[in-house]
Every structure is written in structure tokens, then in C-alpha cells.
N, C-alpha and C positions, 0 to 999 in steps of 0.2 A: 767081435763082429761090428763093422762100421755101421753107423746110423745112416739110414736112407736119406739122401739129400733132400728129397721132397718133404720128409718129416722135419728136418732141420729148418728148411725154409718156412714151413708152416709155423713152427715154434717161434722163429725170429719175427715173422709177421705179426704173430699174436702179441708178443712181448713189446715190440717196438711200434705198435700202432699208436697214433697220436693220443687216443683216449687212454690207453694203458700207461703211456709215458706221463700224461697229466696226473693220472691216479697215483703213480709211483712218486711223483713230486709232492703231492699232497700228503701222502703217508710219511714220506721222508721228512717233510717239514714238521709234521706233528711229532714224530719221534725226536727230531732235533730239538724242538721247543721243549719237549718233556724232559729230555736228558739234560739240556742246558739249565732249565729251571731247577732240577734236582741238584745239579752240581753247584749252582749259585747258592741255593739255600743251605747246602751242606758246608760249603767253604766260607761264604760271606756272612751267613746268618747262624752258623753253628747248629743247624738242624741235625739231630742225631741220625747216624747212618741208617738205622733201622727204619726211621720214618721216611727218609728220602728214598729208600728202597721200596717202601710200600707205595709211595707216590708214583714211582715208575711202574711198579707192579700193577697198580690199578689202571693207570693211564695207558699202558701198553695193550691191555685187553681191548681197548677201543679200536685198535688196528683192524680187528676182524669186522667191526661195524663199518669202518671206512671202506674196507675192501668189498664188503657186501653192497654198500651204497654206490660205490664207484664201479661195481661190476668188474673187478679186476680178475684176470685169468688166474687159475689155481697155481700155475707154474711160478708166478711172481711171488706169491705167498710162500711157496715151498723154498724158493731160492733165498728169500729174505730170512726165513727161519734157519736155513743152513748157515748163513752168515752170522746170525745172532748166536747160534749154538757154538760156532768156532770162537766167537768173542767170549762167550761164557766160559769155555774151557781155558782159553788163554788168561782170563782174568783171575783164575785161581793162583797163578804164579806171577802175573804182571800187574802193575798198579794201573789198571784200566778202569776208569770211572769209579773211584772209591766211594762215591755216594750210593752206588748200586751194588758193587761187589766187594767183598773183603778177600784179601789174599789168604789162600790156604783154608777156606771155609770147609767145614765138615759136610755142609749141605750142597747138593748138586741141584738145588731148586731152580736156579736161573737156566741151567742147561735143559732141565726137564720142561720148563715153561716154553722155551724155544721149540723143543721137539713137539710139544703138544699143539702149539700154534701151527706148525708145518703140517703135522698129520691131520689136524682138524680141517684146515683149508684144503689140503690135497684130497681128503676123503669126501667131505661134504660139498665143497664148491664144485668139484668135478661131477657130482651127482645132482647138481642144481638144487641143493638144500643148504644154502649158506646159513640160514637161520639156526640150524642145529649146531654149527660151529660157533655162532654167536652166543648161543645158550651155554655151551660148555666153557668157552673162554671167558665169557662174561661172569659166570659163576666163579671161575678161578680168580678173576681179577677182583671183583667186588666182594665176593663171599670170603675168600681166604684173606684178602687184604684187610678188610674191616674186622674180621674175626681176630686176627693177630693183634691189631691195635687195641680193640676193646678188651680182649683177654688180658693183655699185658698191663693195661692201665686201670681197668675196672674189675678184673676177675677176682672174685671173693670166694667163689665156691668151686674149689679145684677137684679134679679127679685125674687118675692116671690110666693110660692105655699103653701096654707094652713098655712101661718105664718112662713114657713121655708125659709131661705135665700139661694138662688141659684145664679149661675152666668152663663152667656151665654158661657163663655170660658170653664167652667167645663162641661156643657151639650154637647158642641161640642166635647170635649175630650171623653166623654162617648160614643157619637155616633161613633166617629172615631175608638176607640178601639173595640167597639162591632162589627162594620163592619169588622175590620181586623180579629178578632177572628173567626167570622162566616164564612168569605170567606176562611180563611186558612183551617178550618176543613171541610167545605162543599167541597172545592176544592180538598182536599186530598182524600175524599171519592168518590166524584162524578165527578171530573174533573172541570177545571176552564172554564165552559161555561157561556153564557150570563145569564141563569137562576140562576146560583150560585150568581152572583153579585146582581141581583134583589132581590133574597131571603135574602141575607145578609143585604141589605139595609133595608128591611122590619123588619127583626129581630132587627137591630140596632135602628130603630125608636121606636119599642115597648120597648126595653130595656131602652132607654133614657127616655121615658115617665114614665115607672115604677119607675125608679130611682128618677125622679123629684117629683113624687106624693107620695112617701113613707115616713113614719115617724117612729121614734123610732128604727131605724135600721132594720125595716122589709123589706127594699129593698134587704137585704142579703138573703131573702127568696123569695120575689116576682120576683126579676130580674132574677135569674138563672132558676127558675121553669117556669116563664112566657116565657122567651126567648126560653127555650128548647121545650115547648109545641108549640109555634109558629113555631119553626124550624121543629118540627115533622110534623105539618100540611103542611108546604110548601114543605117539602121533599116528602110527598106523592102526592102532587098536581103538583109539577113542576120538581122535580129532578129524 
């Protein structure tokens, strides 16, 4: 069934509005700078691929904050996520950005990350609640990113979940970062009252549990969406 011409016109006007184009340019510049820095550090400074991936992992999460600040239409975020997902799939067999993706990796984490960004923006931005997308993606970016670094470098107290090696240090880092992200965003939107700290702690517990029990990189999907859904419920009940 062909799309209505008026609808297509409306979509085009929304995407190609001067403010939207300026926002797209800013987000594209940020991603280009981030990827370029990661590639340079990996190739010229011999930064391990795992660390350069985490740099991009954390930095990419700020795209949602930029989209919120610039008030970008949800359609733009969804389209960008589709492009990122296509690149993530292709990178499993092609040497695209070796600082970020490894050929033939068992994890589909990069793909799940792109999907979670698209779904979060499409769901929450369209409902005028972009801060919930910022909480979910921010937790994924900072929580999972820092937890992996701390766990690998400083993890001394290990445990296993479904055959996966975890560390208490990594999980505590996940909780602390998730709490900080939730409290910062909730506090900005609703003020730093007692209910904000309690809600942030609950979101952090859920995010930490989802990260611990996820396999094959699916935490890049379950953590941001699960955290945002819990935040949505707590926002309606407490804030």
C-alpha cells in the first residue's frame, strides 16, 4: 500500500528542517571524532582493541543526550540506528573499523546496541520522554563499559552465571555507574528528592542483574530497554 503523499511530505519537512539538519551535523561530527580517535589510538598508539571498543561504546551513548538537547525528531534516530545496525552486521565479515569490531566475533553486542538506541529513541522520543531513553542508553554506555574495564583489570572476586565469568568488582561498578546515570537524569528532570535516590537505586539493581545474566552481547539490548522500562514505571509511581 503506497504511503500517503502528505505523510511523506510531512516526514521530509521534519527531517530536512534547518534545525534538524544542524543537529544531524553535530551528531555526525561527534561520531566521526569518536571513531577517528578510536582508530588512531588503536593503529598509531597500539591501544588494545577491547579498550578502543569501550571508548566507542561509552562515547556512542552520548548520542542520545545530544539528540535530546538538540530536540531531534525520532525518525532521525531510528534511521541512524538502522544504518549502524547494517554496519554492525557487515563488520562481522568485513574489516570495517577494526578498533571497534572484530571479524567473526561470537558476540552480537554491536548490533544489539544499535537496535537498542533505535528502539529507545523511537519509543521514548515519540512520547516526549527522551530522558528515559537517556537513562537506558546512558546506563548501557557507562555501566557496561566501565564494568567490563574494571572487571578485566581489577576483578579479584569472581563468580559465574550460566557459565559466564563475572567479578564482584565489575558488578559493583555496573551498579555505581547505573545509579549515577539514573540519579543525574532523574534529578535533572524531577529534582533531587528522596524518591529520586530510591528510584535510581532500584533501576541500578535491575540493570546490574540484567548485565550479569545476559549472554552473547544481548545485554546491549536488555540492559538499556529493561532499565528504561523500570524507570518509566518508577517515574509514574514515585516521581
